[in-house]
C-alpha positions in Angstrom: -13.2 -46.0 -36.3 -11.7 -46.3 -32.8 -12.2 -43.3 -30.4 -9.1 -41.1 -29.7 -8.0 -40.9 -26.1 -7.0 -37.3 -25.7 -5.4 -38.0 -22.3 -3.0 -40.7 -23.7 0.6 -39.4 -24.2 1.4 -38.5 -27.8 3.9 -40.6 -29.6 7.4 -39.1 -29.6 7.5 -38.8 -33.3 4.3 -36.7 -33.3 5.8 -34.3 -30.6 9.0 -33.9 -32.6 7.0 -33.1 -35.7 4.9 -30.6 -33.9 7.9 -28.8 -32.4 9.5 -28.7 -35.9 6.3 -27.2 -37.3 6.3 -24.4 -34.7 10.1 -23.8 -35.1 9.6 -23.4 -38.9 6.7 -21.0 -38.1 9.2 -18.8 -36.1 8.0 -19.7 -32.6 11.0 -19.6 -30.2 9.3 -19.1 -26.9 7.1 -21.5 -25.0 4.6 -20.1 -22.5 2.9 -21.9 -19.7 -0.7 -21.3 -18.6 0.5 -19.5 -15.3 2.9 -16.5 -15.3 6.3 -17.1 -13.7 8.5 -14.2 -12.3 11.9 -15.3 -13.5 13.6 -12.3 -11.8 12.2 -13.3 -8.4 13.3 -16.8 -9.0 16.8 -15.7 -9.8 16.9 -13.4 -6.7 15.9 -16.4 -4.5 18.5 -18.6 -6.1 21.3 -16.2 -5.4 20.1 -14.9 -2.0 22.5 -15.7 0.9 21.6 -18.6 3.1 20.0 -17.5 6.4 22.3 -17.7 9.4 21.3 -20.2 12.0 19.8 -18.7 15.2 22.2 -18.5 18.1 21.5 -21.1 20.7 19.9 -19.8 23.8 22.0 -20.1 26.9 21.0 -22.9 29.3 19.0 -21.9 32.3 21.9 -22.5 34.6 24.1 -20.0 32.5 21.4 -17.4 32.7 21.2 -17.7 36.4 25.0 -17.1 36.8 24.9 -13.8 34.8 26.4 -10.9 37.0 23.8 -8.6 38.5 24.0 -4.9 39.3 25.3 -4.5 42.8 22.7 -3.5 45.3 23.5 -0.1 46.8 22.1 -0.9 50.3 23.9 -4.2 50.4 27.2 -2.5 49.3 26.9 0.2 52.0 26.1 -2.4 54.7 29.2 -4.4 53.7 31.3 -1.2 53.7 30.1 -0.4 57.2 31.0 -3.8 58.5 34.4 -3.8 56.8 35.2 -0.2 58.0 34.1 -0.9 61.6 36.4 -3.9 61.8 39.5 -1.8 60.9 40.9 -0.4 64.1 43.9 1.4 62.6 44.7 3.2 59.3 46.8 0.3 58.0 43.9 -2.1 58.5 41.5 0.4 57.0 43.7 0.8 53.9 43.7 -3.0 53.5 40.0 -3.1 53.9 39.5 -0.5 51.2 41.8 -2.3 48.8 39.8 -5.6 49.3 36.3 -4.0 49.1 34.4 -5.0 46.0 31.2 -3.0 46.5 32.1 0.3 44.9 31.2 0.4 41.2 34.3 2.5 40.4 36.5 -0.5 41.1 35.2 -2.2 37.9 35.5 0.8 35.7 39.2 0.7 34.8 40.8 1.9 38.0 44.3 0.4 38.6 44.7 1.0 42.3 42.8 1.9 45.4 43.9 5.4 46.5 43.5 5.9 50.2 45.6 8.6 51.9 48.9 10.3 52.6 50.2 12.6 55.3 50.4 12.5 59.1 48.1 10.0 60.8 47.9 12.2 63.8 47.4 15.5 61.9 45.2 18.3 63.3 43.9 19.0 59.8 42.3 16.5 57.5 41.9 17.5 53.8 39.2 15.7 51.9 39.2 16.0 48.1 36.8 14.6 45.5 38.4 11.6 43.8 41.6 10.3 42.4 42.8 11.3 38.9 45.1 9.6 36.5 48.4 10.3 38.4 46.8 9.3 41.7 45.4 6.1 40.2 48.9 5.2 38.9 50.8 6.0 42.1 48.1 4.9 44.6 48.3 8.2 46.5 45.9 11.2 46.6 46.8 14.6 45.2 50.1 13.8 43.5 49.4 15.2 40.0 49.5 18.9 39.0 46.6 19.8 41.3 48.4 18.0 44.2 51.6 19.8 43.6 49.8 23.1 43.7 48.2 22.0 47.0 51.5 21.1 48.4 53.0 24.5 47.5 50.0 26.2 49.2 50.3 24.1 52.3 54.1 24.8 52.5 53.5 28.5 52.2 50.9 28.3 55.1 53.2 26.1 57.2 50.8 23.2 57.1 52.9 20.6 55.1 53.5 18.4 58.1 50.2 19.0 59.8 47.7 17.5 57.3 46.2 14.1 56.4 44.9 14.0 52.9 42.2 11.7 51.4 39.2 11.8 49.0 35.4 11.0 49.1 36.0 8.0 46.8 39.1 5.7 46.6 39.0 4.7 42.9 39.4 6.9 39.9 36.2 7.8 38.1 36.5 7.1 34.4 37.6 10.2 32.5 38.2 12.1 35.7 34.4 12.8 36.0 32.9 13.7 39.3 32.0 10.7 41.5 28.3 10.0 41.8 26.3 10.0 45.0 26.0 6.2 44.9 29.8 5.9 44.5 30.4 8.3 47.4 27.8 6.4 49.5 29.7 3.1 49.2 32.9 4.8 50.2 31.5 7.0 53.0 31.8 4.3 55.8 35.5 4.0 55.1 35.9 7.8 55.0 34.1 8.2 58.3 36.2 5.6 59.9 39.3 7.4 58.6 38.1 10.6 60.3 37.5 8.7 63.5 41.0 7.2 63.5 42.8 10.4 62.6 40.5 12.5 64.9 41.5 15.8 63.4 40.6 19.2 64.9 39.5 20.6 61.6 38.4 19.4 58.2 39.3 21.2 54.9 36.8 20.2 52.2 38.5 20.6 48.8 36.0 21.3 46.0 32.3 21.3 45.7 31.8 17.6 45.3 33.5 17.0 48.6 31.8 19.9 50.4 28.3 18.9 49.2 28.8 15.3 50.1 30.1 15.7 53.6 27.9 18.6 54.6 24.7 17.3 52.8 24.2 20.7 51.1 23.2 21.7 47.6 24.9 25.0 47.2 27.9 25.4 44.9 31.4 25.7 46.2 31.6 29.5 45.3 28.8 30.0 47.9 30.1 27.5 50.5 33.8 28.4 50.5 35.2 30.4 53.3 32.4 29.5 55.7 32.5 27.2 58.7 30.1 24.3 59.0 29.9 21.3 61.3 30.5 17.8 59.9 28.6 15.2 62.0 29.2 11.5 61.9 26.3 9.2 60.9 25.6 8.2 64.5 25.9 11.8 65.7 28.7 11.1 68.2 31.5 13.0 66.4 31.2 16.7 65.3 34.2 18.5 63.6 34.3 22.0 62.2 34.7 21.9 58.4 35.8 24.6 56.0 34.9 24.2 52.3 37.5 25.7 49.8 38.3 25.7 46.1 39.8 22.6 44.6 43.4 23.1 43.3 42.3 21.7 39.9 39.9 24.7 39.7 42.7 27.0 40.6 44.8 25.7 37.7 41.9 26.6 35.4 41.1 29.9 37.2 44.4 31.3 38.6 42.7 34.5 39.7 40.8 32.5 42.3 44.0 31.6 44.1 43.5 34.7 46.3 40.3 33.2 47.6 41.8 29.9 48.3 44.7 31.5 50.1 42.2 33.5 52.2 40.5 30.2 53.1 43.9 28.8 54.3 44.4 31.8 56.5 41.0 31.3 58.0 41.9 27.7 58.7 45.1 28.7 60.3 43.4 31.2 62.5 40.9 28.7 63.8 43.6 26.0 64.2 45.6 28.3 66.5 42.5 28.6 68.7 41.7 24.9 69.0 45.2 23.6 69.7 
């Protein structure tokens, strides 16, 4: 009898007979030697295809990405631009063209420089432009500005003031300007003070007073007292009086009496220096 090769494929008829036997015996499931997780197989089959990775920018593109402006470089550029402006018209143009202040790229529409008499004996320096100022391009033209104008008219100062701010672009949401933002605008402000050459400075609000006087006290402690503002090179010294900002007076009407007292103090000294 010839040996049986167990590895040879079985004839088709034999396989069919075997399957029929098992079917008749009630076997309806065929198992393999190794377990198979059909649920995991189905999950893999219907899983979303992975997204292709975004291509990395070419090295040249990375090199051209905008960088955060360097504060020292911005201040240096502001000093050079301000020094080249020999009148207020040129200074206003230099401010409008200046790119170094971060506020310029934070939604401001216009550069807001100044209004008033270029030869005024009193220079009023506020904090920063608001929404109305940003829209019109002039400082103190909103509700706070209208209150300031009424106070100046009552004191007889309407035609004797030059009005500006510590920064020339509106801070987002009317927040206070930062020290860095004030630093990039300071050379232009100092040049404006030189060109106007006022007898007295009226510093409106704590942000203005602390910035120009280099002090840390709040406005309620500083207001009503005389200090000396000194230019960066020490060649120009002007008496400065901190007072409450008109926006604060709109929120705290009872404080108007203190602000009026400050204006009377200013008038008294102005009479002595003219």
